[in-house]
C-alpha positions as a Markdown table, in Angstrom:
| # | Residue | x | y | z |
|---|---|---|---|---|
| 1 | Ser | 0.0 | 0.0 | 0.0 |
| 2 | Leu | 1.0 | 3.6 | -0.4 |
| 3 | Ala | 1.0 | 4.2 | 3.3 |
| 4 | Ala | 3.3 | 1.2 | 3.9 |
| 5 | Arg | 5.7 | 2.4 | 1.2 |
| 6 | Phe | 5.9 | 5.9 | 2.8 |
| 7 | Lys | 6.5 | 4.3 | 6.2 |
| 8 | Phe | 9.3 | 2.2 | 4.7 |
| 9 | Glu | 10.9 | 5.3 | 3.0 |
| 10 | Tyr | 10.3 | 7.9 | 5.8 |
| 11 | Gly | 10.0 | 5.8 | 9.0 |
| 12 | Glu | 7.4 | 6.6 | 11.6 |
| 13 | Gly | 6.5 | 9.9 | 9.9 |
| 14 | Gly | 5.0 | 7.9 | 7.0 |
| 15 | Leu | 2.4 | 9.4 | 4.7 |
| 16 | Thr | 2.4 | 13.1 | 5.5 |
| 17 | Gly | 2.1 | 16.2 | 3.4 |
| 18 | Thr | 5.7 | 17.1 | 3.9 |
| 19 | Asn | 6.9 | 13.6 | 2.9 |
| 20 | Val | 4.6 | 13.6 | -0.2 |
| 21 | Val | 6.2 | 16.9 | -1.3 |
| 22 | Asp | 9.7 | 15.5 | -0.6 |
| 23 | Ser | 9.0 | 12.3 | -2.6 |
| 24 | Val | 7.7 | 14.4 | -5.6 |
| 25 | Val | 10.8 | 16.6 | -5.4 |
| 26 | Glu | 13.0 | 13.5 | -5.4 |
| 27 | Phe | 11.1 | 12.1 | -8.3 |
| 28 | Leu | 11.5 | 15.3 | -10.3 |
| 29 | Lys | 15.3 | 15.2 | -9.7 |
| 30 | Thr | 15.4 | 11.9 | -11.6 |
| 31 | Leu | 13.9 | 13.5 | -14.7 |
| 32 | Val | 17.2 | 14.3 | -16.3 |
| 33 | Thr | 17.5 | 15.8 | -19.7 |
| 34 | Glu | 20.0 | 13.9 | -21.9 |
| 35 | Gly | 22.8 | 15.7 | -23.5 |
| 36 | Ser | 25.0 | 16.6 | -20.6 |
| 37 | Ser | 28.8 | 16.3 | -20.8 |
| 38 | Tyr | 28.3 | 13.3 | -18.5 |
| 39 | Asp | 25.9 | 11.6 | -20.9 |
| 40 | Phe | 28.5 | 11.9 | -23.7 |
| 41 | Trp | 31.3 | 10.8 | -21.4 |
| 42 | Cys | 29.3 | 7.7 | -20.5 |
| 43 | Ala | 28.7 | 7.0 | -24.2 |
| 44 | Gly | 32.5 | 6.8 | -24.7 |
| 45 | His | 33.3 | 10.3 | -25.7 |
| 46 | Ala | 36.3 | 10.9 | -23.4 |
| 47 | Asp | 36.8 | 14.4 | -24.9 |
| 48 | Ser | 33.4 | 15.6 | -23.6 |
| 49 | Phe | 35.0 | 16.4 | -20.2 |
| 50 | Thr | 37.4 | 19.2 | -19.6 |
| 51 | Pro | 40.6 | 18.0 | -17.8 |
| 52 | Glu | 39.2 | 19.5 | -14.6 |
| 53 | Gln | 35.9 | 17.6 | -15.0 |
| 54 | Gln | 37.9 | 14.4 | -15.6 |
| 55 | Arg | 39.9 | 15.0 | -12.5 |
| 56 | Gly | 36.7 | 15.7 | -10.6 |
| 57 | Ser | 35.4 | 12.3 | -11.7 |
| 58 | Glu | 38.5 | 10.7 | -10.2 |
| 59 | Val | 38.0 | 12.7 | -7.0 |
| 60 | Phe | 34.3 | 11.5 | -6.9 |
| 61 | Leu | 35.5 | 7.9 | -7.0 |
| 62 | Ala | 38.4 | 8.4 | -4.6 |
| 63 | Ala | 36.3 | 10.2 | -2.1 |
| 64 | Arg | 33.8 | 7.2 | -2.2 |
| 65 | Cys | 30.9 | 9.4 | -3.2 |
| 66 | Met | 29.4 | 6.4 | -5.0 |
| 67 | Asp | 28.9 | 4.7 | -1.7 |
| 68 | Cys | 25.8 | 6.8 | -1.5 |
| 69 | His | 25.4 | 8.3 | -4.9 |
| 70 | Asp | 25.2 | 5.3 | -7.3 |
| 71 | Gly | 23.0 | 4.0 | -10.0 |
| 72 | Pro | 21.7 | 5.7 | -13.1 |
| 73 | Val | 20.9 | 9.0 | -11.4 |
| 74 | Leu | 23.8 | 8.8 | -9.0 |
| 75 | Gly | 21.6 | 8.6 | -5.9 |
| 76 | Ala | 17.9 | 8.5 | -4.8 |
| 77 | Arg | 18.2 | 4.8 | -4.0 |
| 78 | Lys | 19.5 | 4.9 | -0.4 |
| 79 | Val | 18.8 | 6.5 | 2.9 |
| 80 | Ser | 21.5 | 8.3 | 4.9 |
| 81 | Arg | 21.1 | 10.0 | 8.2 |
| 82 | Gly | 17.4 | 9.4 | 8.0 |
| 83 | Arg | 17.0 | 11.1 | 4.7 |
| 84 | Lys | 16.8 | 9.8 | 1.1 |
| 85 | Val | 20.1 | 10.4 | -0.7 |
| 86 | Ser | 19.6 | 13.0 | -3.4 |
| 87 | Ala | 20.1 | 12.2 | -7.1 |
| 88 | Leu | 23.1 | 14.1 | -8.5 |
| 89 | Arg | 22.1 | 13.9 | -12.2 |
| 90 | Gly | 20.9 | 17.3 | -13.4 |
| 91 | Leu | 22.7 | 19.0 | -10.5 |
| 92 | Arg | 23.8 | 21.7 | -12.9 |
| 93 | Leu | 20.1 | 22.7 | -13.3 |
| 94 | Arg | 19.6 | 23.4 | -9.6 |
| 95 | Asn | 20.3 | 26.5 | -7.5 |
| 96 | Ala | 19.8 | 25.0 | -4.1 |
| 97 | Tyr | 21.2 | 21.8 | -2.6 |
| 98 | Leu | 20.5 | 19.2 | 0.1 |
| 99 | Thr | 17.1 | 17.9 | 0.9 |
| 100 | Glu | 15.4 | 21.2 | 1.9 |
| 101 | Gly | 17.5 | 23.3 | -0.5 |
| 102 | Lys | 19.3 | 24.8 | 2.6 |
| 103 | Val | 22.6 | 25.4 | 0.8 |
| 104 | Lys | 22.8 | 27.7 | -2.2 |
| 105 | Asp | 26.5 | 27.0 | -3.1 |
| 106 | Leu | 27.5 | 23.6 | -4.4 |
| 107 | Asp | 31.1 | 24.2 | -3.2 |
| 108 | Ala | 29.7 | 24.6 | 0.4 |
| 109 | Val | 27.9 | 21.3 | 0.2 |
| 110 | Ile | 30.9 | 19.1 | -0.4 |
| 111 | Pro | 32.5 | 19.6 | 3.1 |
| 112 | Leu | 29.2 | 18.5 | 4.6 |
| 113 | Met | 29.4 | 15.1 | 2.9 |
| 114 | Pro | 31.2 | 12.0 | 4.3 |
| 115 | Gly | 34.7 | 12.1 | 2.7 |
| 116 | Gly | 34.1 | 15.8 | 1.8 |
| 117 | Ser | 37.1 | 17.4 | 3.5 |
| 118 | Leu | 39.1 | 17.8 | 0.4 |
| 119 | Pro | 41.9 | 20.2 | -0.6 |
| 120 | Pro | 40.6 | 23.3 | -2.4 |
| 121 | Glu | 41.9 | 22.1 | -5.8 |
| 122 | Glu | 40.2 | 18.7 | -5.5 |
| 123 | Arg | 36.9 | 20.3 | -4.3 |
| 124 | Lys | 37.0 | 22.7 | -7.3 |
| 125 | Ala | 37.5 | 19.7 | -9.7 |
| 126 | Leu | 34.7 | 17.8 | -8.0 |
| 127 | Val | 32.4 | 20.7 | -8.4 |
| 128 | Ala | 33.3 | 20.9 | -12.1 |
| 129 | Phe | 32.4 | 17.2 | -12.4 |
| 130 | Leu | 29.1 | 17.6 | -10.6 |
| 131 | Gln | 28.1 | 20.5 | -12.8 |
| 132 | Ala | 28.7 | 18.2 | -15.8 |
| 133 | Leu | 26.0 | 15.8 | -14.6 |
């Protein structure tokens, strides 16, 4: 049932207006338009990334971001700290980050993530990669 699904996804809060809005927001994040640099890169066009974006993809893997942000939309399949992990695909189209859109600067989000205490040059490369999604 729908109520059981919401209880599974959101815990004891279950089927509430806030959780319905959250689930719709998370669904909309999965509606990614094709044609990003990442799409071309995944299709085998290595030159679709700038050197900085390529380095950022390496930082993404080394920092173990895929432990939470995996699958076709790079997230939205797991729960961390009691919240659904946001999908990263289409990140370049957003202007607010984290579940409630609390943070307006993508660079400021990275230190809040597990493994996110990175040197400035690695954080800059990671942001470039994330903006290619």
